[in-house]
RODO-2510 file (C-alpha; in nm, 4 decimals, decimal comma):
residues 426
     n   res          X          Y          Z
     1     m     0,0817    -0,7430     2,4256
     2     t     0,2135    -0,6211     2,1249
     3     a    -0,0456    -0,5276     1,8232
     4     s     0,0444    -0,7541     1,4945
     5     l     0,1141    -0,6110     1,1700
     6     t    -0,1260    -0,5726     0,9029
     7     p     0,0034    -0,8200     0,6330
     8     l     0,1254    -0,6617     0,3255
     9     t    -0,0272    -0,7922    -0,0115
    10     t     0,0672    -0,9171    -0,3105
    11     n     0,0743    -0,5923    -0,4921
    12     q     0,2828    -0,4432    -0,1659
    13     i     0,5383    -0,6622    -0,1653
    14     r     0,5996    -0,7081    -0,5572
    15     g     0,6003    -0,3087    -0,5707
    16     f     0,8262    -0,2998    -0,2906
    17     w     1,0721    -0,4865    -0,4545
    18     a     1,0150    -0,3463    -0,7580
    19     a     1,1166     0,0155    -0,5993
    20     w     1,4070    -0,1499    -0,4222
    21     g     1,5673    -0,3111    -0,6908
    22     g     1,5815     0,0132    -0,9041
    23     w     1,6763     0,2133    -0,5930
    24     a     1,9409    -0,1053    -0,5568
    25     l     2,0770    -0,0871    -0,9500
    26     d     2,0468     0,2890    -0,9161
    27     g     2,3024     0,2842    -0,6600
    28     m     2,5566     0,0531    -0,8489
    29     d     2,4700     0,2557    -1,1402
    30     s     2,5810     0,5649    -0,9728
    31     f     2,9060     0,4575    -0,8000
    32     i     3,0410     0,2654    -1,1117
    33     y     3,1509     0,5766    -1,2232
    34     s     3,3611     0,6492    -0,8684
    35     l     3,5393     0,2823    -0,9058
    36     v     3,6287     0,3162    -1,2932
    37     l     3,7015     0,6923    -1,3051
    38     a     4,0563     0,6815    -1,2897
    39     p     4,1227     0,4071    -1,5307
    40     a     3,8899     0,5196    -1,7686
    41     l     3,9474     0,9317    -1,7695
    42     a     4,3620     0,7650    -1,7972
    43     e     4,2238     0,6427    -2,1813
    44     l     3,9886     0,8442    -2,2936
    45     l     4,1696     1,1895    -2,1829
    46     p     4,4107     1,1479    -2,4639
    47     r     4,1658     1,0200    -2,6881
    48     s     4,0527     1,4085    -2,6212
    49     g     4,3338     1,6017    -2,7085
    50     i     4,4016     1,6346    -2,3266
    51     a     4,7368     1,4560    -2,1006
    52     a     4,6368     1,2381    -1,8513
    53     t     4,8522     1,3722    -1,5711
    54     a     4,6646     1,3242    -1,1739
    55     g     4,5461     1,7121    -1,1871
    56     n     4,3680     1,6619    -1,4947
    57     v     4,2032     1,3142    -1,4128
    58     g     4,1126     1,4969    -1,0885
    59     f     3,9878     1,8407    -1,2437
    60     y     3,8027     1,6616    -1,5203
    61     g     3,6605     1,3699    -1,2837
    62     s     3,5170     1,6550    -1,1159
    63     v     3,3649     1,8415    -1,4222
    64     l     3,1668     1,4697    -1,5085
    65     f     3,0749     1,4513    -1,1896
    66     a     2,9083     1,8198    -1,2130
    67     l     2,7446     1,7178    -1,5330
    68     f     2,5645     1,3544    -1,3756
    69     l     2,4547     1,5890    -1,0818
    70     i     2,2896     1,8294    -1,3320
    71     g     2,1299     1,5676    -1,4983
    72     w     2,0098     1,4414    -1,1563
    73     g     1,8863     1,7874    -1,1056
    74     l     1,6765     1,7362    -1,4123
    75     s     1,5227     1,4437    -1,3345
    76     m     1,3064     1,6940    -1,1478
    77     t     1,0527     1,6749    -1,4637
    78     w     0,9661     1,3385    -1,3795
    79     g     0,7732     1,4290    -1,0715
    80     p     0,5045     1,6018    -1,2511
    81     i     0,4790     1,3097    -1,4817
    82     a     0,4479     1,1068    -1,2261
    83     d     0,1668     1,2549    -1,0235
    84     r    -0,0101     1,2806    -1,3355
    85     f     0,0279     0,9328    -1,5011
    86     g     0,1155     0,7377    -1,1798
    87     r     0,3895     0,5954    -0,9974
    88     v     0,4560     0,2808    -1,1605
    89     r     0,4382     0,3777    -1,5389
    90     t     0,7158     0,6906    -1,5091
    91     l     0,9464     0,4457    -1,2872
    92     t     0,9548     0,1870    -1,5686
    93     l     1,0740     0,4720    -1,7917
    94     t     1,3626     0,5925    -1,5630
    95     i     1,4889     0,2392    -1,5028
    96     l     1,4830     0,2225    -1,8784
    97     c     1,6738     0,6095    -1,9097
    98     y     1,9383     0,5150    -1,6735
    99     s     2,0149     0,1519    -1,7822
   100     l     2,0614     0,2592    -2,1694
   101     f     2,2817     0,5757    -2,1065
   102     t     2,4968     0,3317    -1,9052
   103     f     2,5617     0,1011    -2,1006
   104     l     2,6202     0,3738    -2,3920
   105     c     2,9273     0,4700    -2,1498
   106     g     3,0994     0,1218    -2,2072
   107     l     3,1142     0,1992    -2,5889
   108     t     3,2246     0,5958    -2,5707
   109     t     3,5581     0,6860    -2,7286
   110     n     3,6262     1,0505    -2,5804
   111     l     3,5881     1,2506    -2,2722
   112     w     3,2782     1,4489    -2,4620
   113     q     3,0968     1,1435    -2,5000
   114     l     3,1304     1,0049    -2,1767
   115     a     2,9939     1,3545    -2,0528
   116     a     2,7012     1,3395    -2,2119
   117     c     2,6131     0,9846    -2,1451
   118     r     2,6556     1,0321    -1,7677
   119     l     2,4349     1,3648    -1,7868
   120     l     2,1575     1,1672    -1,9534
   121     a     2,1992     0,9004    -1,7161
   122     g     2,1720     1,1528    -1,4288
   123     i     1,8573     1,2093    -1,5467
   124     g     1,6988     0,8884    -1,5031
   125     i     1,8845     0,7572    -1,2030
   126     g     1,7851     1,0693    -1,0125
   127     g     1,3966     1,0526    -1,0801
   128     e     1,3889     0,6495    -0,9624
   129     w     1,4271     0,7709    -0,5738
   130     f     1,1407     0,9846    -0,5650
   131     i     0,9182     0,7853    -0,7462
   132     g     0,9899     0,4413    -0,5861
   133     a     0,9790     0,6068    -0,2347
   134     t     0,6703     0,7561    -0,3060
   135     f     0,4674     0,4473    -0,4279
   136     v     0,6139     0,2794    -0,1038
   137     a     0,4718     0,5427     0,0961
   138     e     0,1654     0,5284    -0,0358
   139     e     0,0858     0,1588    -0,0798
   140     w     0,2278     0,0460     0,2225
   141     p    -0,0066     0,0232     0,5183
   142     e     0,0400     0,3135     0,8130
   143     d     0,1878     0,0441     1,0522
   144     r     0,4632    -0,0412     0,8423
   145     r     0,5061     0,2617     0,6316
   146     k     0,7869     0,3979     0,8161
   147     a     0,9736     0,0619     0,8242
   148     g     0,9452     0,0369     0,4627
   149     a     1,1170     0,3688     0,3900
   150     g     1,4236     0,2203     0,5936
   151     y     1,4288    -0,0779     0,4320
   152     m     1,3779     0,0241     0,0653
   153     h     1,6733     0,2983     0,1234
   154     t     1,8802     0,0222     0,1827
   155     g     1,8740    -0,0413    -0,1986
   156     y     2,0662     0,2590    -0,2888
   157     y     2,3781     0,1676    -0,0793
   158     f     2,3168    -0,2292    -0,1547
   159     g     2,3627    -0,1023    -0,4746
   160     f     2,7543     0,0088    -0,3801
   161     f     2,8333    -0,3332    -0,2574
   162     l     2,7198    -0,4547    -0,5961
   163     a     2,9241    -0,1766    -0,7787
   164     a     3,2286    -0,3441    -0,5572
   165     l     3,1450    -0,6861    -0,5972
   166     a     3,1351    -0,6149    -0,9964
   167     n     3,4538    -0,4160    -0,9712
   168     y     3,6091    -0,6917    -0,7685
   169     i     3,5144    -0,9570    -1,0773
   170     v     3,4617    -0,7926    -1,3713
   171     g     3,6193    -0,4317    -1,4093
   172     a     3,9581    -0,5864    -1,2512
   173     r     3,9769    -0,8278    -1,4756
   174     y     3,7720    -0,7102    -1,8012
   175     g     3,8467    -0,3131    -1,7592
   176     w     3,6266    -0,0429    -1,7300
   177     r     3,3901    -0,0367    -2,0342
   178     w     3,2413    -0,4084    -1,8935
   179     m     3,1542    -0,2126    -1,5619
   180     f     2,9229     0,0299    -1,7658
   181     v     2,7867    -0,2658    -1,9302
   182     v     2,7137    -0,4293    -1,6014
   183     g     2,5605    -0,0787    -1,5299
   184     g     2,2834    -0,1422    -1,8131
   185     t     2,1824    -0,4574    -1,6560
   186     p     1,8612    -0,2650    -1,4791
   187     a     1,6391    -0,2923    -1,8097
   188     l     1,5780    -0,6488    -1,7456
   189     l     1,3742    -0,5248    -1,4295
   190     v     1,1370    -0,3237    -1,6195
   191     t     0,9575    -0,6101    -1,7252
   192     f     0,9054    -0,7341    -1,3648
   193     i     0,7857    -0,3743    -1,3094
   194     r     0,5572    -0,3498    -1,6118
   195     y     0,3637    -0,6575    -1,5619
   196     g     0,3788    -0,7580    -1,2213
   197     v     0,2937    -0,4326    -1,0037
   198     h    -0,0246    -0,2267    -1,0040
   199     e    -0,0865     0,1828    -0,9457
   200     s    -0,0672     0,2812    -0,5583
   201     a    -0,4136     0,2660    -0,4206
   202     a    -0,3880     0,5933    -0,2884
   203     w    -0,3127     0,7578    -0,5913
   204     r    -0,5838     0,5539    -0,7550
   205     e    -0,8418     0,6652    -0,4957
   206     r    -0,7365     0,9892    -0,5127
   207     i    -0,5641     1,0501    -0,8838
   208     g    -0,6880     0,7390    -1,1011
   209     e    -0,8774     0,8383    -1,4064
   210     r    -1,0554     1,1225    -1,2535
   211     r    -0,8855     1,4904    -1,3455
   212     r    -0,5663     1,4561    -1,3488
   213     p    -0,3152     1,7595    -1,2395
   214     a    -0,1380     1,9486    -1,5271
   215     l     0,2203     1,9061    -1,5248
   216     t     0,2272     2,2722    -1,4479
   217     e    -0,0181     2,2396    -1,1617
   218     a     0,1328     2,0091    -0,8965
   219     f     0,4684     2,2132    -0,9291
   220     a     0,2804     2,5076    -0,8263
   221     r     0,0965     2,3616    -0,5274
   222     i     0,4202     2,3144    -0,3530
   223     f     0,5160     2,6810    -0,3750
   224     s     0,1311     2,7150    -0,2531
   225     s     0,1324     2,8980     0,1480
   226     t     0,0332     2,5634     0,2553
   227     y     0,3588     2,4229     0,1331
   228     a     0,5979     2,6910     0,0399
   229     r     0,8100     2,7296     0,3450
   230     r     0,8769     2,3398     0,3981
   231     t     1,0022     2,3170     0,0225
   232     v     1,2168     2,5665     0,0639
   233     l     1,3772     2,3917     0,3939
   234     n     1,3696     2,0677     0,2657
   235     s     1,5572     2,1339    -0,0293
   236     v     1,8351     2,3291     0,1524
   237     y     1,8362     2,0008     0,3916
   238     l     1,8730     1,7594     0,0573
   239     l     2,1760     1,9857    -0,0224
   240     v     2,3859     1,9616     0,2723
   241     s     2,3579     1,5943     0,2105
   242     i     2,3912     1,6040    -0,1423
   243     i     2,7402     1,8388    -0,0623
   244     g     2,8291     1,5654     0,2208
   245     l     2,7776     1,2351    -0,0241
   246     w     2,9365     1,3240    -0,2987
   247     a     3,2293     1,5161    -0,1518
   248     g     3,2896     1,2381     0,0876
   249     s     3,1377     0,8891    -0,0466
   250     v     3,2024     0,9665    -0,4540
   251     y     3,6033     1,0030    -0,3871
   252     v     3,6251     0,7233    -0,1544
   253     p     3,7472     0,4832    -0,3990
   254     t     4,0193     0,7389    -0,5411
   255     s     4,0907     0,8256    -0,1684
   256     v     4,1845     0,4449    -0,0881
   257     r     4,3897     0,4069    -0,3913
   258     e     4,6116     0,6606    -0,2889
   259     i     4,6341     0,5853     0,0467
   260     a     4,7258     0,2239    -0,0940
   261     v     4,9816     0,3058    -0,2981
   262     r     5,1336     0,5266    -0,0235
   263     e     5,1654     0,2242     0,2363
   264     g     5,3131    -0,0005    -0,0851
   265     y     4,9920    -0,1741    -0,1827
   266     g     4,9532    -0,0447    -0,5163
   267     a     4,9438    -0,3851    -0,6888
   268     n     4,5928    -0,4490    -0,4509
   269     a     4,4894    -0,0655    -0,5126
   270     a     4,1964    -0,1624    -0,7130
   271     k     4,0526    -0,4273    -0,4605
   272     l     4,1236    -0,2481    -0,1809
   273     a     3,9337     0,0117    -0,3090
   274     s     3,6564    -0,2466    -0,3625
   275     y     3,6967    -0,2953     0,0002
   276     g     3,6381     0,0214     0,1109
   277     t     3,3309     0,0793    -0,0865
   278     m     3,1657    -0,2139     0,0918
   279     v     3,2541    -0,1046     0,4116
   280     l     3,1179     0,2311     0,3494
   281     s     2,7730     0,0245     0,2477
   282     i     2,7581    -0,2003     0,5102
   283     g     2,7721     0,1304     0,7568
   284     t     2,4962     0,2873     0,5635
   285     i     2,2747     0,0230     0,5102
   286     l     2,2998    -0,0410     0,9102
   287     g     2,2041     0,3415     0,9571
   288     c     1,9140     0,2832     0,7161
   289     l     1,7847     0,0185     0,9152
   290     v     1,7743     0,1212     1,2863
   291     l     1,6968     0,5616     1,1315
   292     p     1,2873     0,4732     1,1545
   293     t     1,3024     0,3281     1,5020
   294     i     1,5122     0,6634     1,5872
   295     a     1,2662     0,8771     1,3921
   296     d     0,9988     0,7417     1,5788
   297     r     1,1623     0,7827     1,9765
   298     l     1,3254     1,1317     1,8801
   299     g     1,1238     1,2997     1,5923
   300     r     1,2620     1,3655     1,2135
   301     r     1,4346     1,6792     1,2612
   302     l     1,6348     1,5174     1,6190
   303     t     1,7065     1,2252     1,4307
   304     l     1,8190     1,4019     1,0921
   305     a     2,0228     1,6006     1,3340
   306     l     2,2234     1,3087     1,4722
   307     y     2,2898     1,2464     1,1446
   308     f     2,4417     1,5092     1,0381
   309     i     2,7329     1,5152     1,3246
   310     v     2,8435     1,1840     1,2157
   311     m     2,8614     1,3254     0,8819
   312     f     3,0650     1,6319     1,0059
   313     f     3,3277     1,4478     1,1938
   314     s     3,3587     1,1527     0,9588
   315     v     3,3577     1,3733     0,6757
   316     s     3,6434     1,6288     0,8366
   317     v     3,8174     1,4040     1,0267
   318     g     3,8971     1,1336     0,8092
   319     f     3,9588     1,3544     0,5299
   320     g     4,1454     1,6450     0,7323
   321     y     4,3315     1,4305     0,9343
   322     v     4,3228     1,0356     0,9100
   323     f     4,3759     1,0999     0,5164
   324     y     4,7174     1,2080     0,6070
   325     l     4,8628     0,9913     0,8768
   326     s     5,2201     0,8813     0,7840
   327     s     5,1314     0,5349     0,9113
   328     n     4,8435     0,3136     0,9311
   329     a     4,6216     0,5479     0,7516
   330     l     4,4415     0,2671     0,5294
   331     a     4,3772     0,1117     0,8623
   332     w     4,2144     0,4060     1,0073
   333     f     4,0242     0,5213     0,7000
   334     f     3,8450     0,2221     0,7014
   335     v     3,7169     0,2801     1,0332
   336     v     3,6351     0,5866     0,9361
   337     l     3,4482     0,4957     0,6144
   338     f     3,2340     0,2784     0,8092
   339     f     3,1414     0,5917     1,0292
   340     l     3,0305     0,7798     0,6659
   341     g     2,8335     0,4984     0,5732
   342     l     2,6056     0,5172     0,9017
   343     g     2,5961     0,8571     0,8678
   344     g     2,5427     0,8515     0,4682
   345     a     2,2272     0,6830     0,5693
   346     n     2,0571     1,0698     0,6583
   347     f     1,9349     1,0162     0,3041
   348     a     1,6698     0,7587     0,4482
   349     m     1,5076     1,0121     0,6513
   350     y     1,3845     1,2002     0,3323
   351     t     1,2481     0,8471     0,2117
   352     l     0,9883     0,8488     0,5068
   353     w     1,0005     1,2433     0,6100
   354     l     0,8796     1,4194     0,2364
   355     p     0,5779     1,2042     0,1832
   356     e     0,4485     1,2939     0,4890
   357     q     0,4631     1,6617     0,4658
   358     y     0,2479     1,6843     0,1071
   359     s    -0,0334     1,5240    -0,0258
   360     t    -0,1461     1,2927    -0,3149
   361     e    -0,1723     1,5315    -0,5556
   362     c     0,1616     1,7204    -0,5148
   363     r     0,3547     1,4185    -0,3289
   364     a     0,5918     1,3116    -0,6498
   365     s     0,6688     1,7043    -0,7469
   366     a     0,7494     1,7545    -0,3990
   367     f     0,9646     1,5066    -0,3712
   368     a     1,1307     1,5038    -0,6903
   369     f     1,1628     1,8986    -0,6543
   370     a     1,3468     1,8918    -0,3446
   371     t     1,5771     1,6056    -0,4017
   372     s     1,6706     1,7433    -0,7167
   373     v     1,6979     2,1024    -0,7255
   374     g     2,0125     2,0991    -0,4830
   375     r     2,1792     1,9005    -0,6984
   376     f     2,2917     2,2503    -0,9083
   377     i     2,4476     2,3924    -0,6689
   378     g     2,5936     2,0370    -0,5808
   379     a     2,7645     2,0283    -0,9444
   380     g     2,9221     2,3662    -0,8569
   381     i     3,0361     2,2480    -0,5028
   382     t     3,1612     1,9162    -0,6746
   383     f     3,3441     2,1066    -0,9486
   384     l     3,4923     2,3741    -0,7057
   385     v     3,5963     2,0344    -0,4814
   386     g     3,7688     1,8551    -0,8428
   387     a     3,9554     2,2494    -0,8575
   388     g     4,0441     2,2125    -0,4989
   389     v     4,1836     1,9166    -0,5723
   390     s     4,3921     2,0438    -0,8912
   391     y     4,5011     2,3197    -0,6522
   392     f     4,6085     2,1287    -0,3894
   393     h     4,7035     1,8367    -0,5545
   394     t     4,5442     1,6243    -0,2980
   395     i     4,1919     1,4670    -0,2201
   396     g     4,1721     1,5121     0,1827
   397     t     4,1892     1,8821     0,2313
   398     p     3,9024     1,9970    -0,0466
   399     v     3,6789     1,7444     0,1130
   400     a     3,7489     1,7720     0,4554
   401     i     3,6224     2,1554     0,4003
   402     t     3,2761     2,0548     0,2592
   403     s     3,2096     1,9242     0,5999
   404     v     3,0673     2,2676     0,7190
   405     a     2,7545     2,2226     0,4983
   406     f     2,6681     1,9781     0,7778
   407     i     2,7163     2,2815     1,0475
   408     v     2,4636     2,5152     0,7885
   409     g     2,1982     2,2115     0,8423
   410     l     2,2081     2,1824     1,1870
   411     l     2,1733     2,5628     1,2488
   412     l     1,8421     2,5277     0,9889
   413     l     1,6508     2,1957     1,1695
   414     p     1,4362     2,3334     1,4106
   415     f     1,2829     2,5250     1,1362
   416     g     1,1759     2,2216     0,9636
   417     e     0,8381     2,0666     0,9801
   418     e     0,7658     1,7737     1,2571
   419     t     0,5896     1,4688     1,1402
   420     r     0,6366     1,2423     1,4375
   421     g     0,3043     1,0333     1,5159
   422     q     0,1426     1,2098     1,1984
   423     s    -0,0330     0,9865     0,9418
   424     l     0,0184     1,0042     0,5704
   425     p    -0,1645     1,3130     0,3769
   426     t    -0,4430     1,2087     0,1663
***
């Protein structure tokens, strides 16, 4: 007879939906820019004294992507704050941060104002993931924690679906500025979090009102003899995933538009870009849901390897071959998008895996560092991809080249910390 699962308490349920909702709206916010990249820069580049050519749109678009990733990298500062002052308080601050600066993106009048707002929005967006994931890992019972990680991570890609839906309903009708206004709505979630969710039991019992770690102490702990090796490796694995996500997924709407125009669907290019994003989102949500089960059967490292392999072939074949097909390219590209989404669920592994490797005193800081430090290098890679687009006058080849990162990840995975069958450390 199969043992019944531990029932969830009210706070566990509310806390999960707060973390999931914040992550969903986080995903919507981060992908809105991808959807409105072309029309926004077409308007703002001339106002900034720059010609709105296809090359300039690709180049300055990559610069803004890079700045956004730098902001996400700076979000590691939320980790020590969450370890010292609690997960719930810090979660509300991150959501307010990215909501405010996303809303302000809709009011910008030139390229540089938009760049500043995207940088600051990135600081808030980057913090929501690791704080929400840390809360769920600590608050949910052990027999449901791993499934909770998979469920929680579907939120980000459900946000892609929301962004595509908003673009279909709002963006296509009212323009790119209103898309950023929609992106400011997550601030409404803060009231629910502030008054409906209490701090995780693990943090209260381990830290609570006792001596709280100094902001520098938690960061120092993740580089101690116990944790240093896994911290470095986890950061490299995340870097591999970041390169794949931002090189592959972020250029999806622009790629769909380009193929659609080439095949004579120019009038419906924006709607087709939304459909492509929805296909990508569906694939990723399914990948997130099955990941905990696979990880329990095969282990953390082998499961991540399987997802890396799917990403390698999706990016290399999708952008290096399918993108350039002379006929039926759009139909085949949509097929690739589903598998690109499926492989993109590799990020859910970190939601499950990283909390298992660190104790409560430094868990948020470790999660923050590993998920954020690679953004700085990712920003450089994104800039290089944009430069490649400008040089080759095409999106496909530069993006396809980034698939090499997954080969590096596969070679390093055997050295990672295997935690299958282990309980969450206290």
